[in-house]
C-alpha positions, 0 to 999 in steps of 0.5 A: 449848292445853296438855295435862294430861299430861306427856311422859316416857319411857326416855331413852338418854343415851350408848352405855352405855344399851344395857347397861340404863342408860336413865333415865326422864325428862320431855322436851318433845314436838315442837311441836303441829300440827293434823295431829298426834295424841297417843297415850297409849301402852299397848304398845310392841314392842321391835325390834333397831334399838333396840340399834343406835341406843342404842349408836350402832352404825349412826351417831352417835345424838342423845342423849338418845334415846327409842327404840321404834317399834311403838306402840299406844295411845289417841288423846287429842288429835286435830288439826283437820286429822287424816286417816283419821277418827281421833277421840279415844278410838280405839285407834291405832298408829304404826310405824317412820316418823312423817313424810315430805314428802308433797309432790306433786312428790315422786316417792315420796310422790306414788306411795304410796311414802312409806317411801322419801321422801328429802326429808322422811322422819322415823323415829319416833325419833332423826330430825330434823323440819324444825324441828330437833326430834329425834323421840322414840319409844314407850318412854314414856307419850305420843307425838306425830306426824303422823296420816298415819302413824297407823293405827286398829287393827282390833278383832280384833287385840289391842294387844300383837299389833298393836304388833310388826306395825307394824315387825317385821311390815311389814318382811317383809310388804312384800317378800313381797307385792311379790315375789309370795309366794303360790300357786305360789311357794316362800319361804325366810326366813333367820333365825328371830327377831323378823323371821323369825318374822313372815316365816314367818307372813306367807308362809303367810298370803299362800298360798305353796306352801312356806315354808322356815325357815333358821337356823344351829342346830337349836334353833328347828326345832320353833318354825319348824314350829309357826309354819307352815314346811314345811321347816327348814334348820340350816346348821351341821348339814349342811356341804353344805346349800346344794348339797342344797337348790339351786334349790328356792325362788323368794324369799328374805327375809333378816332376818339382820344379820351381815357374816359370813352365807354370802350366796353359799350362800343364793343357791344356793337360788334357782331361775332368776329368783329374788329375794333381799331383804335386810331385816336391817341389819348395823353394817358391810358385807354380804358380797361377792357373786361375779358368777357367783352372780347371772348364770347364773340371772338372779337379782335381789338387793335390799333393802326398807325397812319399808312404806308406810302403804297396805301397813300397812293392807293387812297389818292387813287380812290379819292379821284375815282370816288370823288371824295371831298373832305370838309375843310376850312382854309385859314391864312398861314399868318393866322396860325396862332389863332387857328391853333387856339380854335383847333384846341377849342374844337371849332373845325368843321372838320379840318383846318388847312393853313394857306401860305398865301405867298405860294398858293397862287403860284 
């Protein structure tokens, strides 16, 4: 079966593309399977991972690359083996993961941890499927992929709000929920940006007793408090900020992607038995950790990778229940190159969402 629409999008053809030099071109989609859904893209959130990928920062990128993994739109083709009751015309979305092995003998997939699958995980862009096709993302007109990682978007959530939740939101929601953020817990979010602003929103939605926003300067203080933070720490403004706030929080989620962050100082903030979770990914190594930063208080340090399909569904339900509203700025899809440059310059407050005007009004 052929379609009456073409797959086209913004393609990065070299590391120079991160400087606003992507080109709009047609490309071949992955081979159709009856478990697949085609999405007519109306909105695509912009994530910092796109910058790392376009410039081959984390690892060599397979060019040409179409980035974007916070996709919302309309299902326009639905395979005969599609899950979740998805039908043509439904408003749906896909996040940072588009496939995993789903084998019954896979320890991760069989236990609802598909996001940790090491056998057949495929990211939504710049990752090979089993047949060698390299996935293409959402800075585009259409997207095709397995239905297991496609989600119906609740009617109560606007498309432009839902899109960044599918990576930015779940990246912080998952570690907050898994580590007990809620009544009786005090939570700190390091870095007030695209991820960090979601961290404050979801920590409050989960019912944490206290939420602390942490950033280098004071310029985001007012925003953090408006988002729901109860306290704000500007680390550049107080040379003794770590000792002044020692043993005051139970959970820290760090969204910062820097090799130079003051990790040992962050650990001072944790109470006995506290947990530090890293979700930001620098292009180099994390800072070294002194053993005595961990041992006396019995601290745990770990990482978290997006979230499972079940967690995404749970997050969307909580979003409706608690009326979580991200701070987004809509940008026309046609202006994606300028938006990439602005994203690199740290201008979003706090998440850009590309609007494909050809489809958004349908």
